[in-house]
C-alpha positions as CSV (number, residue, x, y, z in Angstrom):
1,X,-5.7,-40.7,-17.0
2,X,-2.4,-41.1,-15.1
3,X,-0.8,-37.7,-14.8
4,X,-4.1,-35.9,-15.5
5,X,-6.3,-36.9,-12.6
6,X,-3.8,-38.6,-10.3
7,X,-0.1,-38.7,-9.8
8,X,0.4,-42.0,-8.0
9,X,1.5,-45.1,-9.9
10,X,-1.9,-46.8,-9.2
11,X,-5.4,-45.6,-9.7
12,X,-6.3,-47.5,-6.5
13,X,-4.5,-45.1,-4.4
14,X,-6.4,-42.2,-5.9
15,X,-9.7,-44.0,-5.5
16,X,-8.9,-45.0,-1.9
17,X,-7.8,-41.5,-0.7
18,X,-9.7,-39.1,-2.9
19,X,-12.9,-40.9,-3.6
20,X,-13.6,-43.3,-0.7
21,X,-12.0,-41.5,2.3
22,X,-12.3,-38.0,0.9
23,X,-15.8,-38.6,-0.5
24,X,-17.1,-40.0,2.8
25,X,-15.6,-37.0,4.6
26,X,-17.0,-34.6,2.1
27,X,-20.5,-36.2,2.3
28,X,-20.4,-35.8,6.1
29,X,-19.3,-32.2,5.6
30,X,-22.3,-31.4,3.4
31,X,-24.5,-33.1,5.9
32,X,-23.1,-31.1,8.7
33,X,-23.5,-27.8,6.9
34,X,-27.1,-28.7,5.9
35,X,-28.0,-29.6,9.5
36,X,-26.6,-26.2,10.7
37,X,-28.9,-24.5,8.2
38,X,-26.0,-22.8,6.5
39,X,-25.7,-22.1,2.8
40,X,-23.7,-23.6,-0.2
41,X,-21.0,-21.0,0.3
42,X,-20.0,-22.7,3.5
43,X,-19.9,-26.0,1.7
44,X,-17.5,-24.5,-0.9
45,X,-15.3,-23.1,1.8
46,X,-15.1,-26.3,3.8
47,X,-14.6,-28.4,0.7
48,X,-11.6,-26.2,-0.3
49,X,-10.1,-26.8,3.1
50,X,-10.8,-30.5,2.9
51,X,-9.0,-30.5,-0.5
52,X,-5.9,-29.3,1.2
53,X,-6.2,-32.1,3.8
54,X,-6.6,-34.7,1.1
55,X,-3.5,-33.3,-0.8
56,X,-1.6,-33.7,2.5
57,X,-2.6,-37.3,2.8
58,X,-1.4,-38.0,-0.8
59,X,1.9,-36.2,0.1
60,X,2.4,-37.9,3.4
61,X,1.5,-41.5,2.5
62,X,2.5,-41.7,-1.1
63,X,5.1,-39.0,-1.6
64,X,2.7,-37.0,-3.9
65,X,3.1,-33.4,-4.6
66,X,1.7,-31.3,-1.8
67,X,1.3,-28.0,-3.6
68,X,0.2,-28.9,-7.1
69,X,-2.7,-26.8,-8.4
70,X,-3.8,-29.4,-11.0
71,X,-4.1,-32.2,-8.5
72,X,-5.6,-29.9,-5.8
73,X,-8.3,-28.9,-8.3
74,X,-9.1,-32.5,-9.3
75,X,-9.3,-33.6,-5.7
76,X,-11.4,-30.7,-4.6
77,X,-13.8,-31.2,-7.5
78,X,-14.3,-34.8,-6.6
79,X,-14.9,-33.8,-3.0
80,X,-17.3,-31.0,-4.1
81,X,-19.5,-33.6,-5.9
82,X,-19.8,-35.6,-2.7
83,X,-20.2,-32.6,-0.4
84,X,-22.9,-31.1,-2.6
85,X,-24.8,-34.4,-2.8
86,X,-24.6,-34.8,1.0
87,X,-25.8,-31.2,1.4
88,X,-28.8,-31.6,-1.0
89,X,-29.7,-35.0,0.4
90,X,-30.0,-33.7,4.0
91,X,-31.5,-30.3,3.1
92,X,-34.3,-32.2,1.2
93,X,-34.8,-34.3,4.2
94,X,-35.0,-31.2,6.4
95,X,-37.3,-29.3,4.2
96,X,-39.8,-32.2,3.7
97,X,-39.9,-33.2,7.4
98,X,-39.8,-29.8,9.1
99,X,-42.1,-28.2,6.6
100,X,-44.2,-31.2,5.6
101,X,-47.3,-29.0,5.0
102,X,-45.4,-26.9,2.4
103,X,-43.1,-29.3,0.6
104,X,-43.0,-32.8,-0.7
105,X,-40.0,-34.8,-1.8
106,X,-39.5,-35.2,-5.5
107,X,-36.2,-37.1,-5.4
108,X,-33.5,-37.8,-2.8
109,X,-32.0,-34.4,-3.8
110,X,-34.9,-32.1,-4.4
111,X,-38.4,-31.0,-3.2
112,X,-41.3,-29.1,-4.6
113,X,-44.3,-27.1,-3.3
114,X,-47.4,-29.0,-2.4
């Protein structure tokens, strides 16, 4: 996996920056977009920008490659999973609480018509 998913000598650096810090930030980004009643396109745009920020942190703290398409795509895909989960979680919460007479919660990430 080293060299494919991450370039640092330890997987712990990748997990700390991309998964824990980046994942939390991406979750909050998805939450923010959902609370603003915006669509998934906005989530994709913000996550792409967040991917650049995470690449900068890898570069600044661990001397990683700043402009590497491979690692940017990996980081952004990890972030996109968290951002999409945050978006769907909060959109489900919105739809089932604001329109409780129309929708009921099926899972933390989906709803259905009553």
